C-alpha positions as CSV (number, residue, x, y, z in Angstrom):
1,M,5.7,-3.3,-5.0
2,N,8.3,-3.9,-7.8
3,F,11.6,-5.5,-8.0
4,I,13.3,-3.0,-10.4
5,K,11.4,-3.9,-13.6
6,S,9.9,-7.3,-14.4
7,T,10.8,-9.3,-17.3
8,I,8.2,-9.7,-20.0
9,I,7.0,-13.4,-20.5
10,C,4.9,-14.6,-23.3
11,L,1.5,-15.2,-21.6
12,V,-1.6,-15.2,-23.7
13,T,-5.3,-14.8,-22.5
14,I,-7.5,-17.7,-23.5
15,A,-10.9,-18.2,-24.3
16,T,-11.2,-24.6,-23.7
17,I,-11.2,-27.9,-25.1
18,T,-11.3,-31.5,-24.3
19,V,-13.9,-34.3,-24.3
20,A,-16.5,-34.0,-21.9
21,P,-17.0,-37.1,-19.6
22,A,-20.4,-38.6,-18.9
23,A,-22.2,-37.3,-15.7
24,S,-20.8,-39.1,-12.8
25,A,-19.4,-38.2,-9.4
26,V,-16.1,-36.4,-8.5
27,E,-15.4,-36.9,-4.9
28,G,-19.1,-37.7,-4.4
29,V,-20.3,-34.5,-6.2
30,S,-22.8,-34.7,-9.0
31,L,-21.3,-33.4,-12.2
32,E,-24.7,-32.7,-13.4
33,R,-25.3,-30.1,-10.6
34,I,-21.9,-28.6,-11.4
35,N,-22.4,-28.5,-15.1
36,K,-25.7,-26.5,-14.6
37,S,-23.5,-23.7,-12.9
38,V,-21.0,-23.6,-15.8
39,V,-22.0,-21.0,-18.5
40,K,-21.0,-20.4,-22.0
41,I,-20.5,-16.9,-22.9
42,F,-20.8,-15.3,-26.5
43,T,-19.5,-12.0,-26.9
44,V,-19.2,-9.5,-29.6
45,S,-16.6,-6.8,-29.2
46,K,-15.3,-3.8,-30.9
47,R,-12.0,-2.4,-29.8
48,S,-10.2,0.8,-30.4
49,S,-7.2,0.9,-32.8
50,Y,-4.2,2.4,-30.9
51,Y,-2.2,2.5,-34.3
52,M,-5.0,4.4,-35.9
53,P,-6.5,6.2,-32.8
54,W,-9.3,8.0,-34.7
55,Q,-10.9,4.6,-35.8
56,R,-12.1,1.3,-34.2
57,K,-11.1,-2.2,-35.3
58,P,-13.7,-4.5,-37.0
59,Q,-16.0,-6.2,-34.6
60,V,-15.0,-9.6,-33.2
61,A,-17.1,-12.6,-32.1
62,A,-15.6,-14.8,-29.4
63,I,-16.6,-17.4,-26.7
64,G,-15.6,-17.8,-23.1
65,S,-16.8,-19.5,-20.0
66,G,-18.4,-18.5,-16.6
67,L,-19.7,-19.7,-13.5
68,I,-22.9,-18.8,-11.6
69,I,-22.2,-17.4,-8.2
70,D,-24.6,-16.0,-5.4
71,G,-26.5,-12.9,-6.0
72,G,-27.9,-14.0,-9.4
73,R,-24.5,-13.3,-11.2
74,I,-22.1,-14.9,-13.6
75,L,-18.4,-14.6,-12.8
76,T,-15.9,-14.6,-15.7
77,N,-12.7,-12.9,-17.0
78,A,-12.6,-9.4,-17.8
79,H,-10.7,-10.1,-21.0
80,V,-13.9,-12.3,-22.2
81,V,-16.2,-9.3,-22.0
82,S,-13.9,-6.3,-22.3
83,D,-14.9,-3.7,-25.2
84,N,-18.1,-5.7,-25.6
85,V,-21.1,-4.3,-27.5
86,F,-23.2,-7.4,-27.0
87,I,-23.1,-10.5,-24.6
88,E,-25.4,-13.7,-24.6
89,V,-24.9,-16.7,-22.2
90,K,-26.2,-20.1,-22.3
91,K,-26.4,-23.0,-20.0
92,A,-25.2,-26.6,-20.7
93,N,-27.8,-28.7,-22.4
94,D,-29.9,-25.7,-23.0
95,P,-30.2,-24.3,-26.5
96,K,-31.6,-20.9,-25.4
97,K,-29.5,-17.8,-25.4
98,Y,-30.0,-15.1,-22.8
99,I,-28.8,-11.5,-23.0
100,A,-26.3,-10.4,-20.4
101,V,-24.7,-7.2,-19.3
102,V,-21.5,-6.3,-17.3
103,Q,-22.4,-5.3,-13.8
104,S,-18.8,-4.8,-12.7
105,I,-15.4,-5.4,-14.2
106,G,-11.9,-5.2,-12.8
107,H,-9.4,-5.3,-15.5
108,Q,-6.4,-5.2,-13.2
109,C,-7.4,-8.8,-11.9
110,D,-9.1,-9.9,-15.1
111,L,-12.5,-10.5,-13.6
112,A,-16.0,-9.5,-14.4
113,A,-19.4,-10.0,-13.0
114,L,-22.4,-10.3,-15.3
115,V,-26.1,-10.0,-14.8
116,V,-28.7,-11.6,-16.8
117,K,-31.9,-9.7,-17.9
118,D,-34.2,-12.6,-17.8
119,K,-34.0,-14.0,-14.3
120,S,-35.6,-17.4,-15.5
121,F,-32.0,-18.1,-16.7
122,F,-31.1,-19.1,-13.2
123,D,-34.0,-21.7,-12.8
124,D,-32.7,-25.1,-11.8
125,T,-29.2,-23.8,-11.1
126,E,-27.1,-23.5,-8.1
127,P,-24.3,-21.1,-7.4
128,L,-20.9,-22.4,-7.1
129,A,-19.2,-21.9,-3.6
130,L,-15.7,-20.4,-3.4
131,G,-13.2,-22.6,-1.6
132,D,-9.8,-22.0,-0.2
133,L,-6.4,-21.4,-1.8
134,P,-5.3,-24.8,-3.2
135,S,-2.0,-26.4,-2.0
136,L,0.9,-27.7,-4.2
137,R,0.1,-31.0,-5.8
138,D,-3.6,-30.7,-5.2
139,S,-5.7,-32.4,-8.1
140,V,-8.1,-29.9,-9.7
141,S,-10.6,-30.0,-12.5
142,A,-11.0,-27.2,-14.9
143,Y,-14.6,-26.7,-16.4
144,G,-15.3,-24.8,-19.6
145,F,-16.7,-24.9,-23.1
146,P,-14.8,-26.4,-26.2
147,K,-14.3,-24.0,-29.1
148,G,-16.8,-25.1,-31.6
149,G,-18.6,-27.5,-29.2
150,N,-21.6,-26.9,-26.9
151,E,-21.2,-29.3,-24.1
152,V,-19.1,-28.8,-20.9
153,S,-15.5,-29.9,-21.0
154,I,-13.4,-31.0,-18.1
155,T,-9.7,-31.2,-17.8
156,Q,-7.8,-32.7,-15.0
157,G,-4.6,-31.1,-13.6
158,V,-2.3,-30.6,-10.7
159,V,-1.3,-27.5,-9.0
160,S,2.4,-27.1,-9.8
161,R,3.1,-23.4,-8.4
162,I,1.6,-20.7,-6.3
163,E,3.3,-17.2,-6.7
164,Q,2.9,-13.6,-7.6
165,M,2.6,-13.4,-11.4
166,K,2.0,-11.1,-14.2
167,Y,-1.7,-11.3,-15.5
168,S,-1.4,-10.7,-19.2
169,H,-4.6,-8.9,-19.7
170,S,-3.4,-6.1,-17.4
171,G,0.3,-6.5,-16.8
172,F,-0.3,-6.2,-13.3
173,E,1.2,-8.7,-10.7
174,L,-1.1,-10.6,-8.4
175,L,-1.2,-13.9,-6.8
176,G,-1.7,-16.6,-9.2
177,V,-1.8,-20.4,-9.5
178,Q,-0.1,-22.6,-12.1
179,I,-1.6,-25.9,-13.0
180,D,-0.3,-28.7,-15.4
181,A,-3.6,-28.9,-17.3
182,A,-4.3,-27.5,-20.9
183,I,-6.0,-24.2,-20.8
184,N,-7.2,-23.4,-24.4
185,P,-9.3,-20.9,-26.3
186,G,-12.8,-21.0,-24.8
187,N,-11.8,-22.0,-21.4
188,S,-11.3,-18.4,-20.1
189,G,-13.5,-17.5,-17.1
190,G,-14.3,-21.3,-16.4
191,P,-14.1,-22.5,-12.8
192,V,-11.4,-24.8,-11.5
193,L,-12.7,-27.0,-8.9
194,I,-11.6,-29.4,-6.1
195,G,-14.6,-31.3,-5.4
196,S,-17.5,-28.9,-5.5
197,K,-15.5,-25.9,-4.3
198,V,-14.1,-23.2,-6.6
199,V,-10.5,-22.6,-6.1
200,G,-9.9,-20.6,-9.1
201,I,-10.8,-19.2,-12.5
202,A,-9.1,-20.1,-15.7
203,M,-7.1,-17.2,-16.9
204,Q,-4.2,-17.7,-19.3
205,A,-1.9,-20.1,-20.7
206,L,1.9,-20.1,-21.5
207,R,2.2,-19.7,-25.3
208,S,5.3,-22.0,-25.5
209,S,3.8,-25.0,-23.6
210,D,0.7,-27.1,-24.1
211,N,0.3,-28.0,-20.5
212,I,0.8,-25.1,-18.5
213,G,-2.2,-22.9,-17.4
214,Y,-2.8,-20.3,-14.9
215,I,-5.7,-19.7,-12.8
216,I,-7.0,-16.6,-10.6
217,P,-7.2,-18.0,-7.0
218,T,-10.0,-17.5,-4.6
219,P,-8.1,-14.9,-2.5
220,I,-8.1,-12.5,-5.5
221,I,-11.6,-13.5,-6.5
222,R,-12.8,-12.6,-3.0
223,H,-11.0,-9.4,-3.0
224,F,-12.8,-8.4,-6.3
225,L,-16.2,-9.5,-5.0
226,N,-15.7,-7.5,-1.8
227,D,-14.5,-4.5,-3.6
228,I,-17.6,-4.2,-6.0
229,E,-20.2,-4.7,-3.2
230,D,-20.6,-0.8,-3.5
231,G,-21.2,-1.1,-7.3
232,E,-17.6,0.1,-8.2
233,F,-14.3,-1.6,-8.7
234,T,-11.6,0.7,-7.2
235,G,-8.9,-1.9,-7.7
236,F,-5.9,-3.3,-5.9
237,P,-3.4,-0.9,-4.3
238,D,0.1,-0.4,-4.9
239,E,2.7,1.5,-2.5
240,G,4.8,2.8,-5.4
241,I,8.2,1.4,-3.9
242,I,10.8,-0.1,-6.1
243,F,13.3,-2.2,-4.3
244,Q,16.4,-4.5,-4.6
245,T,17.1,-7.6,-2.8
246,S,19.9,-7.3,0.0
247,E,21.3,-10.9,-0.1
248,N,24.7,-9.5,-0.6
249,K,26.4,-9.2,2.8
250,S,28.6,-6.2,1.7
251,L,25.6,-4.2,0.7
252,R,24.0,-4.9,4.2
253,H,27.2,-3.9,6.0
254,Y,27.5,-0.7,4.0
255,F,24.1,0.4,5.3
256,N,24.9,-0.8,8.6
257,I,22.3,-3.4,8.7
258,D,22.7,-6.0,11.7
259,D,23.3,-9.7,10.5
260,D,20.0,-10.9,12.4
261,R,18.0,-8.2,10.4
262,T,16.5,-9.1,7.1
263,G,14.7,-6.8,4.4
264,V,15.2,-5.1,1.1
265,L,16.6,-1.6,0.0
266,V,14.5,0.9,-1.3
267,S,15.8,1.9,-4.7
268,E,13.1,4.3,-5.8
269,V,9.8,5.8,-4.7
270,I,7.5,6.6,-7.6
271,Y,6.4,10.2,-7.9
272,G,2.7,10.5,-7.1
273,S,2.4,7.0,-5.5
274,A,1.1,6.1,-2.1
275,G,4.6,5.9,-0.8
276,D,5.9,9.2,-2.2
277,G,6.5,11.5,0.7
278,H,6.6,8.6,3.4
279,I,9.2,6.2,2.2
280,K,12.6,7.4,1.0
281,R,15.2,6.1,-1.4
282,G,17.9,4.4,0.8
283,D,15.4,3.1,3.4
284,F,15.9,-0.5,4.2
285,L,12.4,-2.1,4.5
286,T,12.2,-4.7,7.0
287,S,8.4,-5.4,7.5
288,I,4.9,-4.7,6.4
289,D,2.0,-5.1,8.9
290,G,4.3,-6.9,11.3
291,V,5.4,-9.6,8.6
292,D,9.2,-9.7,8.3
293,I,10.6,-9.5,4.9
294,A,13.5,-11.7,3.8
295,N,16.6,-10.6,2.2
296,D,15.3,-11.9,-1.3
297,G,12.1,-9.9,-0.9
298,S,9.8,-12.7,-0.1
299,V,7.2,-13.2,2.6
300,P,5.4,-16.3,3.8
301,L,2.2,-17.1,2.1
302,N,1.6,-19.8,4.5
303,K,3.8,-22.6,6.2
304,H,5.1,-24.1,3.0
305,I,5.1,-21.3,0.3
306,R,6.9,-17.9,0.1
307,V,5.8,-15.2,-2.3
308,S,6.9,-11.7,-3.2
309,V,6.5,-9.1,-0.6
310,G,3.8,-7.3,-3.0
311,Y,1.3,-9.8,-1.8
312,L,1.1,-8.2,1.6
313,V,0.2,-4.8,0.0
314,Q,-2.5,-6.3,-2.3
315,K,-4.3,-7.8,0.6
316,H,-5.5,-4.4,1.5
317,Y,-8.1,-2.3,-0.3
318,I,-7.5,1.1,-1.7
319,G,-7.6,3.8,1.0
320,E,-6.6,1.4,3.8
321,E,-3.6,2.3,6.1
322,M,-0.6,0.0,5.8
323,E,2.4,0.0,8.4
324,M,6.0,-0.4,7.3
325,E,9.0,-0.5,9.4
326,V,12.1,0.8,7.8
327,I,15.9,1.3,9.0
328,R,16.7,5.0,8.1
329,N,19.9,6.6,9.3
330,E,20.5,3.5,11.3
331,K,17.3,3.8,13.3
332,L,14.2,1.7,13.0
333,V,11.1,3.8,12.1
334,K,7.6,2.9,11.9
335,I,5.5,4.5,9.1
336,K,1.8,4.3,8.4
337,F,0.2,5.8,5.2
338,P,-3.0,5.1,3.1
339,L,-2.6,3.0,0.0
340,A,-3.6,4.2,-3.4
341,K,-3.9,3.0,-7.1
342,S,-0.9,2.2,-8.9
343,V,1.0,4.9,-10.7
344,S,3.0,4.3,-13.9
345,L,4.6,6.2,-16.6
346,V,3.2,3.9,-19.4
347,P,-0.4,2.7,-18.5
348,M,-2.3,-0.2,-19.8
349,E,-5.8,1.3,-20.6
350,H,-9.0,-0.7,-21.0
351,E,-12.3,0.3,-22.8
352,K,-11.1,3.9,-23.5
353,E,-10.7,5.6,-26.6
354,P,-7.1,6.4,-27.2
355,A,-5.8,9.9,-27.0
356,Y,-4.4,11.7,-29.8
357,F,-3.8,15.2,-31.2
358,I,-3.0,16.2,-34.9
359,Y,-1.4,19.6,-35.9
360,G,-0.1,20.4,-39.3
361,G,-0.2,16.5,-40.1
362,L,1.8,15.8,-37.0
363,V,0.2,12.9,-34.9
364,F,0.9,13.0,-31.2
365,M,-0.1,10.4,-28.6
366,P,0.7,9.4,-25.0
367,L,2.6,6.1,-24.8
368,T,0.5,3.2,-23.6
369,F,1.0,-0.5,-23.6
370,N,-2.0,-0.7,-25.9
371,Y,0.0,1.1,-28.4
372,L,3.0,-1.3,-28.0
373,R,0.9,-4.4,-28.2
374,E,-0.2,-3.3,-31.7
375,W,3.3,-5.0,-32.5
376,G,2.0,-8.1,-31.4
377,G,3.0,-10.4,-28.4
378,K,6.7,-10.0,-29.0
379,W,6.2,-6.2,-29.0
380,S,9.5,-5.8,-26.8
381,L,11.4,-7.0,-29.8
382,K,9.5,-5.3,-32.6
383,A,8.4,-1.9,-31.3
384,P,10.4,1.3,-31.8
385,I,13.5,1.1,-29.4
386,P,12.9,4.5,-27.6
387,L,9.3,3.4,-26.7
388,I,10.3,0.0,-25.5
389,H,13.0,1.7,-23.3
390,A,10.6,4.0,-21.8
391,A,8.0,1.3,-21.1
392,K,10.4,-1.1,-19.5
393,Y,12.7,1.3,-17.6
394,G,10.8,4.5,-17.0
395,Y,9.0,5.8,-13.9
396,P,6.9,8.9,-13.5
397,S,8.4,12.2,-12.3
398,A,7.5,15.8,-11.5
399,E,9.1,16.5,-15.0
400,R,7.2,13.7,-16.9
401,R,4.0,12.0,-15.9
402,E,3.4,10.6,-19.3
403,V,5.6,9.8,-22.4
404,V,4.3,11.8,-25.2
405,F,5.5,10.8,-28.7
406,L,5.2,11.9,-32.3
407,K,3.7,8.8,-33.6
408,S,3.8,9.6,-37.3
409,V,3.3,12.3,-40.0
410,L,0.3,12.6,-42.2
411,A,2.2,13.7,-45.5
412,D,1.4,17.1,-46.9
413,E,3.1,20.0,-48.5
414,I,3.6,21.8,-45.1
415,N,5.4,18.9,-43.6
416,I,7.8,18.0,-46.3
417,G,11.2,16.7,-44.9
418,Y,9.3,15.3,-41.7
419,H,7.4,12.5,-43.5
420,D,9.8,9.7,-42.2
421,V,9.9,10.9,-38.6
422,R,7.9,8.5,-36.3
423,S,7.7,7.1,-32.9
424,Q,10.0,9.8,-31.4
425,I,9.6,11.1,-27.8
426,V,8.6,14.8,-27.5
427,S,10.9,16.9,-25.1
428,T,9.6,20.5,-25.6
429,V,7.3,22.6,-27.6
430,N,8.6,26.2,-28.0
431,N,10.9,25.5,-25.0
432,V,8.1,24.3,-22.8
433,P,8.9,20.9,-21.3
434,I,6.2,18.4,-22.0
435,A,5.2,16.5,-18.9
436,D,2.0,14.9,-20.2
437,M,-0.5,15.0,-23.2
438,T,-2.4,17.7,-21.6
439,R,0.6,19.9,-21.5
440,L,1.4,19.2,-25.1
441,V,-1.9,20.0,-26.4
442,S,-2.0,23.2,-24.4
443,A,1.6,24.3,-25.6
444,V,0.7,23.7,-29.3
445,R,-2.6,25.6,-29.2
446,N,-0.9,28.5,-27.2
447,S,1.8,28.7,-29.9
448,A,-0.6,28.3,-32.7
449,K,-2.6,31.4,-31.3
450,N,0.2,33.6,-30.2
451,D,3.4,32.6,-32.1
452,E,4.7,32.6,-35.7
453,F,6.2,29.0,-35.4
454,T,5.7,26.1,-33.4
455,K,9.1,24.4,-32.5
456,I,8.8,20.8,-31.4
457,E,12.1,19.2,-29.9
458,L,12.4,15.5,-29.9
459,E,14.5,13.4,-27.4
460,N,16.7,12.0,-30.4
461,G,17.7,15.7,-31.1
462,L,15.5,16.4,-34.0
463,I,13.8,19.7,-34.4
464,V,10.5,19.9,-36.2
465,V,9.2,23.5,-37.1
466,L,6.0,24.4,-38.6
467,E,4.7,28.0,-39.6
468,N,1.5,28.5,-37.6
469,R,-0.2,30.5,-40.3
470,T,-0.1,27.6,-42.7
471,A,-0.3,24.9,-40.3
472,K,-3.7,25.9,-38.7
473,K,-5.3,26.1,-42.3
474,A,-3.6,22.8,-43.5
475,T,-4.7,20.7,-40.4
476,K,-8.3,20.8,-41.6
477,S,-7.6,19.7,-45.2
478,I,-5.1,17.0,-44.1
479,I,-7.5,15.2,-41.7
480,A,-10.2,15.5,-44.5
481,R,-8.1,14.0,-47.1
482,Y,-7.1,11.2,-44.8
483,G,-10.7,10.4,-43.7
484,I,-10.2,11.5,-40.2
485,K,-13.3,13.1,-38.5
486,S,-11.5,15.1,-35.9
487,D,-8.0,16.5,-35.2
488,T,-8.2,15.4,-31.5
489,S,-9.6,12.7,-29.4
490,P,-12.9,13.6,-27.5
491,N,-11.0,14.3,-24.3
492,F,-9.2,17.4,-26.0
493,R,-11.9,18.8,-28.2
494,Q,-12.7,22.4,-27.4
């Protein structure tokens, strides 16, 4: 559930550091036993380039942390092992590295489960047990491996905040915990404990602060582990509702909401989402699964903490039915519908080859957050304005399920006059509205086959026209000259 569009904050995924104390006892628990269950992870990854979608970036070696859990598995962050081509793991005080592979990965919640091919890796180890959600002011210990070191590092901190927060790896909002302990490169995926019980996994840090870290709490971890029991991660559900708070009395009175009734006003229902066809714009949402929603859009997490209403949705699994109560036309209505995956106009992709299509030197792509992140952490200030606006304020509709844009032009005689056109959203091809990338590819190919010209209208009013007879021939020579193997990504090849 979304409150209009969330603000972008500068969070970075991290992968630890501090001086490891000698083995002693924490609340009577043997540090030696805990240390044997904390794992150092070595990865080699090779990610796709979204700026040059026909090629991959150079391979990168990195380190992270993990913990041994039941079932002979290692739990870590998804961003530690994403796009991996090779993974090794080692235990503290053991020089031997073991080959590991990803068993299941949940990019949405930034979690992954690994298995080790050589089962002797687990000799003399004990799986760490999951505890409960910590409370505010609880003291916690974050375990991980220093960058450039081989011994387990432990940092102490205090739980300072529990709320729905944006996970920087996926951009999805889930329950998270803030601690006032440093979480640094190398710490990603390491366990955070109270005594011997895991209360979270180190996830990310606030770039502008040295002592603010964020961890994935155990309710999210358990949801992930339950989800992958069938061998597949389906993800956290989303109902597809955009709402505004109703703290203003005049707003509530205008919609004839009694003073003793609380809730939020539905501003939009995302096209194609779980709520589409069930919830309507203008509905006043009062409760989910029998839990009342406050006028500020919050619900109780426990007796002491309130969080965003999205928490109630994300307790469910995809396919489960959820009940909402809404006031519609001044009547209280109960509505049940099954939950589904999140739907967005501009997605964040993981471990996929970016889609692209080249015709006459014109390079077309669907807009993704991966592409915007090519401008760095401050992409919302640096990326092209039309694309920023679409990503921050756009929602899917029947007319537009994806944002397709003309990324750039590979200069050639055939496209003289268009060489400086870049980062412009496509409206139509030969007067055919472009709802998604599939429609664009189909429209251009049909035009190339049947028409004399292909006319592309852009949202900024610019019109690009190519003569098909010469454009078809030129495409092959252009991609050869630029060292591009194919004029399309694999998913659009004929």
